[in-house]
C-alpha positions as CSV (number, residue, x, y, z in Angstrom):
1,X,34.2,-40.3,53.5
2,X,31.8,-38.2,55.6
3,X,29.4,-37.3,52.9
4,X,27.6,-39.3,50.2
5,X,26.1,-38.4,46.9
6,X,22.3,-38.3,47.1
7,X,21.6,-38.7,43.4
8,X,23.2,-38.2,40.1
9,X,21.4,-34.9,39.7
10,X,22.1,-33.5,43.2
11,X,25.6,-34.9,43.8
12,X,28.4,-32.4,43.4
13,X,26.0,-29.4,43.7
14,X,28.2,-28.2,46.6
15,X,25.3,-26.9,48.7
16,X,26.0,-29.4,51.5
17,X,29.1,-28.7,53.5
18,X,29.7,-32.4,53.9
19,X,30.5,-32.7,50.2
20,X,33.2,-30.0,50.5
21,X,34.6,-31.8,53.5
22,X,34.9,-35.0,51.5
23,X,36.6,-33.1,48.7
24,X,39.0,-31.6,51.1
25,X,39.9,-35.1,52.5
26,X,40.3,-36.3,48.9
27,X,42.7,-33.5,48.1
28,X,44.8,-34.2,51.2
29,X,45.0,-37.9,50.3
30,X,46.1,-37.0,46.8
31,X,48.8,-34.8,48.2
32,X,50.1,-37.6,50.3
33,X,50.0,-40.1,47.4
34,X,51.8,-37.7,45.1
35,X,54.6,-37.0,47.7
36,X,55.1,-40.8,48.2
37,X,55.3,-41.3,44.4
38,X,58.0,-38.7,44.1
39,X,60.0,-40.4,46.9
40,X,59.4,-43.8,45.3
41,X,61.6,-43.3,42.3
42,X,64.7,-45.0,43.8
43,X,62.5,-47.9,44.9
44,X,61.1,-48.5,41.4
45,X,64.6,-48.3,39.9
46,X,65.7,-51.3,41.9
47,X,62.5,-53.3,41.5
48,X,63.1,-56.8,40.0
49,X,61.5,-57.2,36.6
50,X,60.6,-53.5,36.3
51,X,63.9,-51.8,36.2
52,X,64.3,-52.3,32.4
53,X,60.9,-50.9,31.7
54,X,61.1,-48.0,34.2
55,X,61.4,-44.6,32.6
56,X,62.9,-42.6,35.5
57,X,62.9,-39.2,33.7
58,X,59.3,-39.4,32.6
59,X,58.1,-40.8,35.9
60,X,59.9,-38.2,37.9
61,X,58.6,-35.3,35.7
62,X,55.0,-36.6,35.9
63,X,55.2,-37.2,39.7
64,X,56.6,-33.7,40.3
65,X,53.8,-32.2,38.1
66,X,51.2,-34.3,39.9
67,X,52.6,-33.2,43.3
68,X,52.3,-29.6,42.2
69,X,48.8,-30.1,41.0
70,X,47.9,-31.9,44.2
71,X,49.3,-29.0,46.3
72,X,47.3,-26.5,44.2
73,X,44.0,-28.4,44.7
74,X,44.2,-28.4,48.5
75,X,43.4,-24.6,49.0
76,X,40.8,-24.8,46.2
77,X,38.9,-27.6,48.0
78,X,37.1,-25.2,50.3
79,X,33.7,-23.4,49.9
80,X,34.3,-19.9,48.6
81,X,32.1,-19.0,45.6
82,X,33.2,-22.0,43.6
83,X,31.0,-24.8,42.3
84,X,32.0,-28.2,43.6
85,X,31.1,-30.4,40.6
86,X,33.4,-28.8,38.0
87,X,36.2,-28.7,40.6
88,X,35.7,-32.4,41.5
89,X,35.6,-33.4,37.8
90,X,38.9,-31.5,37.1
91,X,40.6,-33.2,40.1
92,X,39.5,-36.7,39.1
93,X,40.5,-36.1,35.5
94,X,44.0,-35.0,36.6
95,X,44.2,-38.1,38.9
96,X,43.3,-40.5,36.1
97,X,45.7,-38.9,33.6
98,X,48.6,-38.6,36.1
99,X,48.2,-42.1,37.5
100,X,47.8,-43.7,34.1
101,X,51.0,-41.9,32.9
102,X,52.9,-42.9,36.0
103,X,51.8,-46.5,35.6
104,X,53.1,-46.4,32.0
105,X,56.5,-44.9,32.9
106,X,56.8,-47.4,35.8
107,X,56.4,-50.4,33.5
108,X,52.7,-51.0,33.5
109,X,51.0,-53.7,35.5
110,X,54.3,-55.1,36.7
111,X,54.9,-52.0,38.8
112,X,51.6,-52.4,40.7
113,X,50.9,-48.6,40.4
114,X,47.7,-49.0,38.3
115,X,45.9,-50.2,41.4
116,X,46.1,-46.6,42.6
117,X,43.4,-45.7,40.0
118,X,40.9,-47.0,42.6
119,X,41.5,-43.8,44.6
120,X,40.2,-41.3,42.1
121,X,37.4,-43.6,40.9
122,X,36.2,-44.1,44.5
123,X,36.3,-40.3,45.0
124,X,34.3,-39.8,41.8
125,X,31.7,-42.3,43.1
126,X,31.3,-40.3,46.3
127,X,31.3,-36.8,44.9
128,X,29.9,-37.1,41.4
129,X,27.3,-39.9,41.4
130,X,26.9,-43.2,39.6
131,X,27.1,-42.0,35.9
132,X,30.2,-39.9,36.1
133,X,31.9,-42.4,38.4
134,X,31.3,-45.2,35.8
135,X,32.5,-42.9,33.1
136,X,35.8,-42.3,34.8
137,X,36.1,-46.0,35.7
138,X,35.6,-46.8,32.0
139,X,38.2,-44.2,31.0
140,X,40.7,-45.7,33.5
141,X,40.0,-49.2,32.3
142,X,40.4,-48.1,28.7
143,X,43.7,-46.4,29.4
144,X,44.9,-49.5,31.3
145,X,43.9,-51.8,28.4
146,X,45.5,-49.6,25.8
147,X,48.7,-49.5,27.7
148,X,48.7,-53.2,28.3
149,X,47.8,-53.9,24.6
150,X,50.6,-51.7,23.4
151,X,53.2,-53.6,25.6
152,X,51.8,-56.9,24.4
153,X,52.3,-55.8,20.7
154,X,55.8,-54.8,21.6
155,X,56.3,-58.3,23.0
156,X,57.1,-57.1,26.5
157,X,54.3,-59.0,28.2
158,X,52.1,-62.0,27.4
159,X,48.4,-63.0,27.6
160,X,48.3,-63.3,31.4
161,X,49.1,-59.6,31.7
162,X,46.2,-58.8,29.4
163,X,43.9,-60.9,31.5
164,X,45.2,-59.2,34.6
165,X,44.5,-55.7,33.0
166,X,41.0,-56.8,32.3
167,X,40.5,-58.0,35.9
168,X,41.9,-54.7,37.2
169,X,39.5,-52.8,34.9
170,X,36.6,-54.9,36.1
171,X,37.6,-54.2,39.7
172,X,37.6,-50.4,38.9
173,X,34.1,-50.6,37.4
174,X,32.8,-52.7,40.2
175,X,34.4,-50.5,42.8
176,X,32.9,-47.3,41.2
177,X,29.4,-48.8,41.0
178,X,29.5,-50.3,44.5
179,X,30.9,-47.1,46.1
180,X,28.4,-44.9,44.2
181,X,25.4,-47.0,45.4
182,X,26.7,-47.1,49.0
183,X,27.3,-43.3,48.8
184,X,23.7,-42.8,47.6
185,X,22.3,-44.8,50.4
186,X,24.6,-43.1,52.9
187,X,23.6,-39.7,51.6
188,X,19.9,-40.6,51.9
189,X,20.4,-41.7,55.5
190,X,22.4,-38.6,56.2
191,X,19.7,-36.3,54.8
192,X,17.0,-38.3,56.7
193,X,19.1,-38.0,59.9
194,X,19.4,-34.2,59.3
195,X,15.7,-33.8,58.8
196,X,15.0,-35.9,61.9
197,X,17.5,-33.8,63.8
198,X,15.8,-30.6,62.7
199,X,12.4,-32.0,63.7
200,X,13.8,-33.0,67.0
201,X,15.3,-29.6,67.6
202,X,12.0,-27.9,66.7
203,X,10.0,-30.3,68.9
204,X,12.5,-29.7,71.8
205,X,12.1,-25.9,71.4
206,X,8.3,-26.2,71.4
207,X,8.5,-28.5,74.5
208,X,10.8,-26.1,76.3
209,X,8.5,-23.2,75.5
210,X,5.4,-25.0,76.7
211,X,7.1,-26.3,79.9
212,X,8.6,-22.9,80.5
213,X,5.1,-21.3,80.5
214,X,3.4,-24.0,82.5
215,X,1.9,-22.7,85.8
216,X,3.2,-25.8,87.5
217,X,6.9,-26.1,88.3
218,X,8.9,-28.8,86.6
219,X,12.4,-29.7,87.9
220,X,14.8,-32.4,86.7
221,X,17.2,-33.4,89.5
222,X,20.3,-35.5,89.0
223,X,21.2,-38.4,91.2
224,X,23.1,-36.1,93.6
225,X,20.2,-33.7,93.8
226,X,21.5,-31.0,91.5
227,X,18.9,-29.4,89.1
228,X,19.6,-30.3,85.5
229,X,16.6,-28.4,84.1
230,X,14.1,-26.1,85.8
231,X,11.3,-23.9,84.4
232,X,10.3,-20.4,85.4
233,X,7.4,-21.4,87.7
234,X,9.7,-23.8,89.6
235,X,12.3,-21.1,90.1
236,X,9.7,-18.8,91.6
237,X,8.4,-21.5,93.9
238,X,11.9,-22.4,95.1
239,X,12.6,-18.7,95.9
240,X,14.7,-17.6,92.9
241,X,17.1,-14.7,93.6
242,X,18.1,-11.8,91.4
243,X,20.2,-14.1,89.2
244,X,17.2,-16.4,88.5
245,X,18.7,-19.4,90.3
246,X,16.6,-21.2,92.9
247,X,17.5,-20.6,96.5
248,X,19.6,-23.1,98.4
249,X,16.9,-23.4,101.1
250,X,14.3,-24.1,98.4
251,X,16.3,-26.9,96.8
252,X,17.1,-28.4,100.2
253,X,13.4,-28.5,101.1
254,X,12.5,-30.1,97.8
255,X,15.2,-32.7,98.0
256,X,14.2,-33.5,101.6
257,X,10.5,-33.7,100.6
258,X,10.9,-36.2,97.8
259,X,13.5,-38.3,99.6
260,X,16.5,-37.3,97.5
261,X,18.8,-35.8,100.1
262,X,22.4,-34.9,99.6
263,X,25.1,-36.3,101.9
264,X,24.5,-35.0,105.4
265,X,20.8,-34.1,104.8
266,X,18.1,-36.3,106.4
267,X,14.9,-36.9,104.4
268,X,12.8,-36.0,107.5
269,X,14.6,-32.7,108.1
270,X,11.6,-30.7,107.1
271,X,9.1,-30.9,109.9
272,X,6.1,-29.8,107.7
273,X,6.6,-32.6,105.2
274,X,3.2,-34.3,104.7
275,X,2.5,-37.2,102.3
276,X,-0.8,-36.9,100.5
277,X,-1.7,-39.4,97.8
278,X,1.1,-39.7,95.3
279,X,2.6,-36.3,96.3
280,X,4.3,-34.6,99.3
281,X,3.4,-31.2,100.7
282,X,6.0,-29.0,102.3
283,X,6.7,-25.3,102.8
284,X,9.4,-23.0,101.5
285,X,11.1,-21.8,103.6
286,X,10.6,-24.8,105.9
287,X,9.6,-24.7,109.5
288,X,6.2,-23.0,109.2
289,X,7.7,-19.5,108.8
290,X,5.2,-16.6,108.3
291,X,4.6,-16.1,104.6
292,X,6.0,-19.5,103.6
293,X,4.8,-20.8,100.3
294,X,3.1,-24.2,100.5
295,X,4.2,-26.6,97.8
296,X,3.0,-30.0,96.6
297,X,5.7,-32.1,94.9
298,X,5.2,-35.2,92.9
299,X,7.9,-37.4,91.4
300,X,7.1,-38.8,88.0
301,X,7.8,-42.5,87.5
302,X,9.5,-44.9,89.8
303,X,12.8,-44.1,91.4
304,X,15.7,-45.8,89.5
305,X,19.3,-45.8,90.7
306,X,21.4,-43.5,88.6
307,X,18.5,-42.0,86.7
308,X,17.4,-38.4,86.9
309,X,14.3,-37.5,88.9
310,X,11.5,-35.5,87.2
311,X,9.5,-33.6,89.8
312,X,6.3,-31.6,89.2
313,X,5.5,-28.9,91.8
314,X,2.2,-27.2,92.4
315,X,1.7,-24.0,94.4
316,X,-1.1,-24.8,96.9
317,X,-1.8,-21.1,97.5
318,X,-2.5,-20.6,93.8
319,X,-4.7,-23.7,93.6
320,X,-6.7,-22.5,96.6
321,X,-7.0,-19.0,95.1
322,X,-8.3,-20.5,91.8
323,X,-10.8,-22.6,93.7
324,X,-11.9,-19.5,95.5
325,X,-12.4,-17.7,92.2
326,X,-14.5,-20.5,90.9
327,X,-16.5,-20.5,94.1
328,X,-17.1,-16.7,93.8
329,X,-18.1,-17.1,90.2
330,X,-20.6,-19.8,91.2
331,X,-21.9,-17.6,93.9
332,X,-22.2,-14.7,91.5
333,X,-24.4,-16.7,89.1
334,X,-26.5,-17.9,92.1
335,X,-26.8,-14.3,93.4
336,X,-27.9,-13.1,90.0
337,X,-30.5,-15.9,89.8
338,X,-31.8,-15.1,93.2
339,X,-31.9,-11.3,92.5
340,X,-33.9,-11.9,89.4
341,X,-36.4,-14.0,91.4
342,X,-36.6,-11.3,94.1
343,X,-37.7,-8.5,91.7
344,X,-41.2,-9.7,91.0
345,X,-42.3,-10.2,94.7
346,X,-40.5,-6.9,95.6
347,X,-42.5,-5.0,93.0
348,X,-45.7,-6.5,94.4
349,X,-44.6,-5.5,97.9
350,X,-43.9,-1.9,96.8
351,X,-47.2,-1.7,94.9
352,X,-49.2,-3.0,97.8
353,X,-47.4,-0.7,100.3
354,X,-48.2,2.3,98.1
355,X,-51.9,1.4,97.9
356,X,-51.9,0.8,101.7
357,X,-50.2,4.2,102.4
358,X,-53.0,6.0,100.6
359,X,-55.5,4.7,103.1
360,X,-53.5,5.3,106.2
361,X,-54.3,8.4,108.3
362,X,-52.2,7.7,111.3
363,X,-48.9,9.5,111.2
364,X,-47.0,6.6,112.8
365,X,-48.5,4.2,110.3
366,X,-47.5,6.5,107.5
367,X,-44.0,6.5,108.9
368,X,-43.9,2.7,108.8
369,X,-45.1,2.7,105.2
370,X,-42.2,5.1,104.3
371,X,-39.7,2.8,106.0
372,X,-41.1,-0.1,104.0
373,X,-40.7,2.0,100.8
374,X,-37.2,3.1,101.6
375,X,-36.0,-0.5,102.3
376,X,-37.8,-1.7,99.2
377,X,-35.8,0.9,97.2
378,X,-32.6,-0.2,98.9
379,X,-33.3,-3.9,98.0
380,X,-34.2,-2.9,94.5
381,X,-30.9,-1.0,94.2
382,X,-29.0,-4.1,95.4
383,X,-30.9,-6.2,92.9
384,X,-30.1,-3.8,90.1
385,X,-26.4,-3.8,91.0
386,X,-26.2,-7.6,91.1
387,X,-28.0,-7.9,87.8
388,X,-25.7,-5.2,86.3
389,X,-22.7,-7.3,87.1
390,X,-24.1,-10.5,85.8
391,X,-25.5,-9.2,82.5
392,X,-22.6,-6.9,81.7
393,X,-22.2,-7.3,77.9
394,X,-19.2,-6.5,75.6
395,X,-18.1,-3.0,75.8
396,X,-18.1,-0.8,72.7
397,X,-15.8,2.1,73.5
398,X,-16.1,5.4,71.6
399,X,-14.6,8.9,71.8
400,X,-17.1,10.7,74.2
401,X,-16.9,14.5,74.5
402,X,-16.0,14.9,78.2
403,X,-17.8,18.2,79.0
404,X,-21.1,17.4,77.4
405,X,-21.2,13.8,78.7
406,X,-20.4,14.7,82.3
407,X,-22.9,17.6,82.4
408,X,-25.7,15.4,80.9
409,X,-25.0,12.6,83.4
410,X,-24.9,15.0,86.3
411,X,-28.2,16.6,85.3
412,X,-29.8,13.2,85.0
413,X,-28.5,12.1,88.4
414,X,-29.7,15.4,90.1
415,X,-33.2,15.0,88.5
416,X,-33.6,11.4,89.6
417,X,-32.2,11.6,93.1
418,X,-33.4,15.0,94.1
419,X,-29.8,15.9,95.2
420,X,-29.0,19.6,95.6
421,X,-27.0,20.5,92.5
422,X,-25.0,23.1,94.5
423,X,-23.3,20.2,96.4
424,X,-21.5,19.1,93.1
425,X,-18.8,21.1,91.4
426,X,-17.8,20.2,87.8
427,X,-14.7,21.2,86.0
428,X,-13.5,20.1,82.6
429,X,-10.0,21.5,82.1
430,X,-9.0,19.7,78.9
431,X,-10.7,19.1,75.5
432,X,-9.6,15.5,75.1
433,X,-12.4,13.0,74.5
434,X,-12.9,10.0,76.9
435,X,-12.4,6.6,75.2
436,X,-15.2,4.6,76.9
437,X,-18.5,2.8,76.3
438,X,-21.2,5.5,76.9
439,X,-23.4,3.2,79.0
440,X,-20.5,1.9,81.1
441,X,-19.1,5.3,81.8
442,X,-22.5,6.6,82.8
443,X,-22.8,3.7,85.3
444,X,-19.3,4.3,86.7
445,X,-19.9,8.0,87.1
446,X,-23.3,7.5,88.8
447,X,-21.8,4.9,91.2
448,X,-18.9,7.2,92.1
449,X,-21.3,10.2,92.6
450,X,-23.6,8.2,94.8
451,X,-20.7,7.0,96.9
452,X,-19.2,10.5,97.2
453,X,-22.5,12.2,98.1
454,X,-23.2,9.5,100.7
455,X,-20.0,10.4,102.6
456,X,-19.6,14.1,101.8
457,X,-21.0,17.1,103.8
458,X,-24.0,19.2,102.7
459,X,-21.8,22.2,101.9
460,X,-21.8,23.6,98.4
461,X,-19.1,22.0,96.2
462,X,-18.6,19.2,98.7
463,X,-18.2,16.8,95.7
464,X,-16.0,17.6,92.8
465,X,-15.9,16.1,89.3
466,X,-12.8,17.0,87.3
467,X,-11.5,16.0,83.9
468,X,-7.8,17.0,83.8
469,X,-4.3,15.6,83.4
470,X,-2.3,14.1,86.2
471,X,1.3,14.8,87.0
472,X,2.4,12.4,84.3
473,X,0.3,14.1,81.6
474,X,-2.4,11.4,81.4
475,X,-6.1,12.4,81.2
476,X,-7.9,11.4,84.4
477,X,-11.5,11.6,85.5
478,X,-11.5,12.4,89.3
479,X,-14.5,12.2,91.6
480,X,-13.5,13.7,95.0
481,X,-15.4,14.6,98.2
482,X,-14.8,16.3,101.5
483,X,-15.9,13.3,103.6
484,X,-13.8,11.5,106.2
485,X,-12.0,9.3,103.7
486,X,-11.4,5.6,103.8
487,X,-9.4,4.1,106.7
488,X,-6.0,2.7,105.7
489,X,-6.9,-0.8,106.7
490,X,-10.0,-0.8,104.5
491,X,-8.4,0.6,101.3
492,X,-7.2,-2.8,100.2
493,X,-10.8,-4.1,100.2
494,X,-12.5,-1.2,98.5
495,X,-13.2,-2.9,95.2
496,X,-14.2,-6.3,96.7
497,X,-17.8,-7.3,96.2
498,X,-20.2,-6.7,99.2
499,X,-17.5,-4.7,101.1
500,X,-18.8,-1.4,102.5
501,X,-18.2,0.9,105.4
502,X,-21.6,2.4,105.2
503,X,-24.7,0.6,106.5
504,X,-26.7,2.2,103.7
505,X,-24.4,0.9,101.0
506,X,-24.6,-2.3,99.0
507,X,-20.9,-3.0,98.6
508,X,-21.3,-3.5,94.9
509,X,-21.0,0.0,93.4
510,X,-17.2,0.2,93.5
511,X,-16.8,-3.4,92.4
512,X,-19.1,-2.8,89.4
513,X,-17.2,0.3,88.6
514,X,-13.9,-1.6,88.5
515,X,-15.4,-4.3,86.3
516,X,-16.7,-1.8,83.8
517,X,-13.4,0.0,83.7
518,X,-11.5,-3.2,83.1
519,X,-14.0,-4.0,80.2
520,X,-13.0,-0.7,78.6
521,X,-9.2,-1.1,79.1
522,X,-9.3,1.6,81.8
523,X,-8.3,1.5,85.4
524,X,-9.7,2.9,88.6
525,X,-7.9,3.6,91.9
526,X,-8.4,5.3,95.2
527,X,-6.3,8.4,96.2
528,X,-6.2,9.4,99.8
529,X,-6.2,13.1,100.7
530,X,-2.5,13.6,101.2
531,X,-1.7,17.3,101.2
532,X,-4.7,18.3,99.2
533,X,-7.5,19.5,101.5
534,X,-10.5,20.0,101.6
535,X,-11.0,16.9,99.5
536,X,-9.9,14.1,101.7
537,X,-10.5,11.2,99.2
538,X,-10.9,10.8,95.5
539,X,-11.5,8.0,93.0
540,X,-9.4,8.4,89.8
541,X,-10.6,6.8,86.5
542,X,-7.8,6.5,83.9
543,X,-9.3,5.7,80.4
544,X,-7.4,3.8,77.8
545,X,-5.5,5.9,75.3
546,X,-7.3,7.1,72.2
547,X,-6.8,4.9,69.1
548,X,-4.7,6.4,66.3
549,X,-7.8,7.0,64.1
550,X,-9.5,9.0,67.0
551,X,-6.5,11.0,68.1
552,X,-7.0,14.8,67.7
C-alpha cells in the first residue's frame, strides 16, 4: 500500500491523500475478491471433502451480497466531505463478517477460504492503526474458533482442525501487529520525506531567487553546450533578445571561450579569447566590435565527461565602473581633507592681503591686491563646495511655501553678491508647497542662480525663476537664463564633478545640486532652449510628491 498509518491517534484521519489512495486500492481488491468468490461456487461444489459441507444457497447469497457491498464501497472510497476512519471501519467490519460467513457456508477450514481474512486485517493495520487492527484480528480469530468449535461438537472435524484454527488465528494476530508496526514506520518515513521535500523546495526557491538577483552571470551548460539553467544577469551579458533567451552569438562565444564547443565549432574561434588566472576573458559579440561587452568566464570544478558545466561570468565593464566609483569616493574624501587644511592658511592670506592693501598707495599695487582677494574668494568658494559635498547630512524634507521661500532666498543672494535685482525675474504660478529640506533647497537654488547669472546677459529679467506645472501636470522649479546655452556635446557631462565650461566656475555647483536633489527624492535635469526663446537654457528641479499627510 502507498500510505502508512502514522499512529493510532492520527491514522484514519483522512487528511493525507495517501490514506484515501490506499482505501481506494483496498476497495478495488475487495471487488475483485468478491467477484472471484461468486464465480467459485461451481469449484467448491466439486471440491473433495468439502462438497458435503458446502451450503451452495447460503454461500451464493452471501457472495452476491458481498459483491454488491464491494461495488458500493468503490465510489465511496474517494475524498469528498467524508471521514476516512468511519468508512474504513465499516468496510473492514463488512469484510470480516462476509468472509467469516462464506467460510462457514463453504465448509470451514477445509475450504481454505478463512485465509482470506488476512486481507481485511492487513487493510485495518494500514488504515486504522495497531489497536483497531488487533481488535479486528481478534474478532476474526474468535469467529474462526467459534465456527471450528461448533463443527467439532457436531463431530464433523477432529482435534487437528482445532489446532489449525488456532494457528490461523495466531497468524491473523501476528499479521495485523506486524503490518501495523511496518505501516507506522513507513508513515513516519513518508512524513519525514515529505518534510524534507518541502524544505528542499523552499531551499531551491531561495537559491533560485538569490542566484537570479546576483550581479554575476551563472550558466549551467549541458555536455553538448545547451544551457540548462541561466540567471537574469547571464542573459543580459549574452545578449538576450525580446524573448529573454540568450543570443546565439553570445552562447557561441561562451562555449568557445571555456572550451566546450559544439560540433563544427573550434575552441579558438574567438580571436579575443584571453586566459587570465583561472578564468577566460572574451567579448560579446566576438571580434572586437565597437560596443562589445567584455566578459570574464570561470568554470567551477574540474571538467568531467558527461557532467554539466557550471560557469560564472563577470562583466568587466561593470567591475571597472565600480572600481572607478571607489576611486572617486577615495578622491572625494582626500579632496575634503585637503580643502579643510587649505582653509586656515587661506584665511591668513586674505587677512594679510587686506592689511597690506590698506598701506598701498600705488594703484597698480592696489590692483594686484584686488586680484589676490578675488582669487582667494574663488578658492574659498571651491573649498566651501567641496566641504558641502563631503559633510552633506541626512535630509529632512518639509512642505515649504514656494513663494515666500524663493523670495527670501533671492533677497539673501542679492544682498550678499551685490547682483542687480532687476536681472532676476521671479514668478510663482501655483500655491503647491515644495517638499524639500530647507537648507538643501536654498543651496540648490543659490547654485543654479550663480550659474545662470554667470552666463546670462545684463538685461533686466535675463534670469527667470518659475514655480509652475509642466506639460504632465507635475510641479517644477525652473531656473532659466538668456545665455548661450550648453553645447550638445557637453550636456552629458553637466552634473559630473569638476566639469565646467566657464574658467570662473568650480565645476562643483551642479554636481552638488544633483546630490542634494537625490537626497530629497527629487530630480534635476537640463532643458535646452528648443522653441522657447529668449531663454536658451533652463535647469528643472522636480521635487518629490507631497506625502499624504501634507497634501492640500
